[in-house]
C-alpha positions as CSV (number, residue, x, y, z in Angstrom):
1,X,40.7,-26.5,39.3
2,X,43.8,-28.7,39.3
3,X,44.3,-29.8,43.4
4,X,47.6,-29.2,44.9
5,X,48.3,-32.5,46.2
6,X,51.8,-32.2,46.6
7,X,51.7,-29.7,48.9
8,X,49.3,-31.4,50.8
9,X,51.6,-34.5,50.9
10,X,54.4,-32.5,52.1
11,X,52.7,-31.1,55.0
12,X,50.9,-34.5,55.8
13,X,54.2,-36.3,56.1
14,X,55.8,-33.6,58.3
15,X,52.8,-33.7,60.8
16,X,53.4,-37.8,61.3
17,X,56.4,-37.6,62.0
18,X,56.4,-34.3,64.7
19,X,53.8,-36.4,66.3
20,X,55.7,-39.5,66.9
21,X,58.7,-38.1,67.6
22,X,56.8,-35.8,70.4
23,X,55.2,-39.5,71.6
24,X,58.4,-41.2,71.8
25,X,59.9,-38.1,73.7
26,X,57.5,-39.1,76.0
27,X,57.0,-42.9,76.2
28,X,60.8,-43.4,76.1
29,X,60.3,-45.9,73.2
30,X,60.6,-45.9,69.6
31,X,57.8,-46.4,66.9
32,X,57.4,-49.2,64.6
33,X,57.4,-48.5,61.0
34,X,55.4,-50.2,58.2
35,X,55.1,-48.8,54.7
36,X,52.7,-50.3,52.5
37,X,51.5,-50.4,48.5
38,X,47.9,-50.5,47.6
39,X,47.1,-52.7,44.6
40,X,44.6,-50.4,43.2
41,X,47.0,-47.3,43.5
42,X,49.2,-45.5,46.0
43,X,50.3,-46.6,49.7
44,X,51.1,-45.5,53.4
45,X,53.1,-45.5,56.1
46,X,52.1,-46.5,59.2
47,X,53.9,-45.8,62.4
48,X,52.8,-47.5,65.4
49,X,53.9,-48.3,69.0
50,X,52.7,-51.5,71.2
51,X,53.4,-51.9,74.7
52,X,54.7,-48.6,75.4
53,X,55.8,-47.4,79.1
54,X,52.8,-44.7,78.5
55,X,50.5,-45.4,75.5
56,X,50.0,-49.0,75.5
57,X,48.8,-48.8,72.0
58,X,49.4,-45.4,69.8
59,X,49.2,-45.2,65.8
60,X,49.9,-42.5,64.1
61,X,49.1,-43.0,60.3
62,X,49.8,-41.5,56.7
63,X,48.1,-42.9,53.7
64,X,48.0,-41.6,50.2
65,X,45.2,-43.9,48.1
66,X,43.9,-44.1,44.5
67,X,40.7,-45.7,43.4
68,X,38.7,-46.0,39.8
69,X,35.1,-45.6,41.3
70,X,34.2,-43.8,44.6
71,X,32.6,-46.1,47.2
72,X,29.3,-45.4,48.4
73,X,30.6,-44.3,51.8
74,X,31.6,-41.2,50.0
75,X,28.9,-40.9,47.7
76,X,26.4,-40.4,49.8
77,X,26.3,-36.8,50.4
78,X,27.4,-36.4,46.7
79,X,25.4,-38.4,44.1
80,X,27.0,-36.2,41.3
81,X,30.3,-37.7,41.8
82,X,28.9,-41.5,41.4
83,X,31.7,-43.2,39.2
84,X,34.4,-40.9,39.2
85,X,37.8,-41.8,40.5
86,X,39.4,-40.5,43.6
87,X,42.8,-39.5,45.5
88,X,42.1,-39.2,49.3
89,X,45.6,-38.4,51.7
90,X,45.7,-37.6,55.2
91,X,46.9,-38.9,58.9
92,X,44.7,-40.6,61.4
93,X,45.8,-41.0,64.8
94,X,44.2,-42.6,67.7
95,X,46.1,-43.2,71.3
96,X,45.4,-45.8,73.8
97,X,47.0,-45.2,76.7
98,X,48.1,-47.7,80.0
99,X,47.2,-45.0,82.6
100,X,43.3,-45.0,82.8
101,X,43.7,-41.8,83.9
102,X,44.9,-41.0,81.1
103,X,42.5,-40.6,78.2
104,X,42.0,-41.7,74.9
105,X,42.4,-39.5,71.8
106,X,41.8,-39.2,68.5
107,X,43.1,-36.7,65.8
108,X,42.1,-37.0,61.8
109,X,43.4,-34.0,59.4
110,X,42.6,-35.7,55.5
111,X,42.2,-34.1,51.9
112,X,40.1,-36.1,49.3
113,X,39.6,-35.0,45.3
114,X,37.3,-36.5,43.4
115,X,38.6,-36.6,40.0
116,X,36.9,-35.2,36.5
117,X,36.3,-37.7,34.3
118,X,35.9,-35.2,31.0
119,X,37.1,-32.2,29.8
120,X,33.3,-30.5,30.9
121,X,34.2,-31.5,34.6
122,X,36.6,-30.0,37.2
123,X,38.0,-31.8,39.8
124,X,36.2,-31.7,43.1
125,X,38.4,-31.7,46.5
126,X,37.0,-31.3,50.1
127,X,39.0,-31.4,53.3
128,X,37.8,-33.1,57.0
129,X,38.8,-33.7,60.1
130,X,38.9,-32.7,64.0
131,X,39.8,-34.2,67.1
132,X,38.3,-35.6,69.9
133,X,39.3,-36.9,73.7
134,X,37.7,-39.7,75.1
135,X,38.5,-40.1,79.1
136,X,37.8,-42.9,81.9
137,X,37.9,-40.5,84.7
138,X,37.0,-37.1,83.4
139,X,38.9,-33.9,84.8
140,X,37.3,-31.0,83.9
141,X,40.3,-28.5,83.5
142,X,41.8,-31.2,81.6
143,X,38.7,-31.1,79.1
144,X,38.4,-27.0,79.5
145,X,42.0,-27.0,78.4
146,X,41.6,-29.6,75.3
147,X,38.2,-27.6,74.3
148,X,40.1,-24.1,74.6
149,X,43.2,-25.3,72.5
150,X,40.5,-26.8,69.9
151,X,38.1,-23.2,70.1
152,X,41.9,-21.3,69.3
153,X,42.7,-23.2,66.5
154,X,39.5,-22.9,64.5
155,X,38.5,-19.5,65.3
156,X,40.7,-16.9,63.5
157,X,39.3,-18.5,60.5
158,X,35.7,-17.4,61.1
159,X,33.3,-16.3,64.4
160,X,31.7,-19.0,65.3
161,X,33.7,-22.2,63.9
162,X,34.5,-23.8,67.3
163,X,30.6,-23.9,68.3
164,X,29.6,-25.2,65.1
165,X,32.6,-28.1,64.5
166,X,31.9,-28.7,68.1
167,X,28.4,-29.4,67.6
168,X,28.9,-31.1,64.4
169,X,31.7,-33.4,66.9
170,X,29.1,-34.0,69.8
171,X,26.4,-35.2,66.5
172,X,29.4,-37.3,65.0
173,X,31.1,-39.4,67.7
174,X,27.3,-40.2,69.8
175,X,26.5,-43.6,69.8
176,X,22.5,-43.5,69.5
177,X,22.1,-47.2,70.9
178,X,23.5,-46.1,73.8
179,X,22.6,-42.9,74.0
180,X,25.6,-41.1,75.3
181,X,28.3,-39.6,73.6
182,X,31.8,-41.5,72.9
183,X,33.7,-38.9,75.0
184,X,34.1,-35.1,75.5
185,X,34.2,-34.0,72.0
186,X,36.2,-31.8,70.6
187,X,36.4,-30.5,66.6
188,X,35.0,-32.2,63.6
189,X,34.0,-30.9,60.4
190,X,34.1,-32.5,56.5
191,X,33.2,-31.5,53.1
192,X,35.6,-28.3,53.6
193,X,36.0,-26.4,50.3
194,X,33.6,-22.9,50.2
195,X,36.3,-20.7,50.4
196,X,39.1,-22.1,48.1
197,X,41.8,-24.6,48.7
198,X,44.5,-22.3,50.7
199,X,41.8,-21.1,53.0
200,X,40.7,-24.9,53.8
201,X,43.9,-26.0,53.8
202,X,45.0,-23.3,56.1
203,X,42.5,-23.8,58.6
204,X,43.1,-28.2,58.5
205,X,46.6,-27.6,59.0
206,X,45.5,-25.7,62.4
207,X,43.7,-28.3,63.2
208,X,46.4,-30.9,62.7
209,X,49.1,-28.8,64.7
210,X,47.1,-28.1,67.5
211,X,47.1,-31.8,68.3
212,X,50.0,-32.2,70.7
213,X,49.0,-28.4,72.2
214,X,46.0,-29.8,73.2
215,X,46.6,-33.4,74.5
216,X,50.2,-33.2,76.0
217,X,49.8,-31.3,78.9
218,X,46.9,-33.5,79.8
219,X,49.6,-36.7,79.5
220,X,52.2,-35.0,81.4
221,X,49.7,-34.4,84.3
222,X,48.3,-37.5,84.4
223,X,50.9,-40.0,83.4
224,X,52.0,-41.0,87.1
225,X,48.8,-41.0,89.0
226,X,48.6,-44.5,90.8
227,X,45.8,-46.8,89.8
228,X,44.7,-50.3,90.2
229,X,43.1,-53.1,88.4
230,X,39.7,-51.9,89.3
231,X,40.2,-48.8,87.0
232,X,41.8,-50.9,84.3
233,X,38.7,-53.1,84.1
234,X,37.0,-49.8,83.8
235,X,39.0,-48.5,81.1
236,X,38.5,-51.9,79.8
237,X,34.8,-51.8,79.5
238,X,34.5,-47.8,78.5
239,X,36.6,-49.0,75.7
240,X,34.1,-51.4,74.3
241,X,32.2,-48.2,73.7
242,X,35.3,-46.8,71.7
243,X,35.2,-50.7,69.7
244,X,31.4,-50.0,69.2
245,X,31.6,-46.7,67.6
246,X,34.2,-47.4,65.3
247,X,32.6,-50.4,63.8
248,X,28.8,-49.3,63.9
249,X,29.1,-45.8,63.0
250,X,32.5,-44.2,61.9
251,X,32.5,-43.2,58.5
252,X,36.6,-43.6,58.0
253,X,36.0,-47.1,58.9
254,X,33.2,-48.0,56.2
255,X,35.0,-45.7,53.9
256,X,38.4,-47.9,54.1
257,X,36.7,-51.0,54.2
258,X,34.3,-50.3,51.2
259,X,37.5,-49.0,49.2
260,X,39.8,-52.2,49.7
261,X,41.9,-50.3,52.2
262,X,44.6,-52.0,54.4
263,X,42.9,-54.3,57.3
264,X,45.5,-54.0,59.6
265,X,46.0,-50.3,59.2
266,X,42.6,-49.3,59.6
267,X,41.5,-51.7,62.7
268,X,45.0,-50.3,64.3
269,X,42.7,-47.7,65.6
270,X,41.2,-50.4,68.1
271,X,42.4,-51.0,72.0
272,X,44.3,-53.4,72.3
273,X,42.3,-55.0,75.2
274,X,38.4,-54.4,75.7
275,X,35.3,-55.7,77.7
276,X,31.6,-56.3,78.0
277,X,29.4,-56.3,80.9
278,X,25.8,-57.8,80.7
279,X,23.4,-55.1,82.3
280,X,26.6,-53.3,84.4
281,X,26.3,-49.7,85.9
282,X,28.7,-48.4,88.2
283,X,27.6,-47.8,92.1
284,X,26.5,-44.3,92.5
285,X,28.5,-41.9,93.6
286,X,31.8,-43.3,92.5
287,X,34.4,-42.0,90.0
288,X,33.2,-44.5,87.7
289,X,29.6,-43.2,87.9
290,X,30.5,-39.4,87.7
291,X,31.9,-40.2,83.8
292,X,28.1,-40.3,82.3
293,X,28.1,-36.7,83.4
294,X,30.5,-35.4,80.8
295,X,29.1,-38.4,78.1
296,X,26.7,-35.7,76.8
297,X,26.9,-32.4,75.2
298,X,27.6,-29.5,77.0
299,X,29.4,-26.1,77.3
300,X,33.0,-26.4,77.9
301,X,34.6,-23.0,77.7
């Protein structure tokens, strides 16, 4: 089959614009735009905010890139595709709020196409993506709201989709060397093509469109909560774990670097400030210690 790239392109561009408009409305600041080109093929549009009133750093990135040979991270589970040319596009975003009571959020939706190299082959496509929440001070009602929206986004596409993608998220966003999840999870899926392009694309759109409903009510509820430097210090400490995951485990980061991607865009997902402490643990009974109860897979609904 010939994959309808233009249809996906139009959706991803529109999704980026809608998310940026909503964030600008909440923050009161305008996003900067950086349009870039990739030497091997394609390019993208990075929309970003630094030092906003609500978001200390926010990146909402669109990319549409091509390459001559699939990188190792893309063929690790698909050896039969080794050597094919490829095309990828999608929207990836990470928001790092200033207030420690507002959680960090990540969302990514993408389409990948391995091109046929000869007439006997066909293009192979797959969608992937998800969204996940990383609080510093966890509020159970916020977490349940986030997961309810995640559930409602994917369950129409098959009974059990939410539980399957939630479990996948818990397993993927896990820091093995720390023995903890990155946050409270959400959805994660990859290699989606089993029911054809239209069905897979519709599910992917539903996930992308769910971000604002899942996250913005939490921002509006928590952004005015007073905080001290103690809470900011703990936020920086927990942001360190976010950095560890992105640099050690994240397949998107590895793919971007292995495929000669744009370093500035890839690393825009990093928090503006983070901290590490030697053998530090929060005092028992404190709100900081309570976070550990949330950093393990559990059922939220």
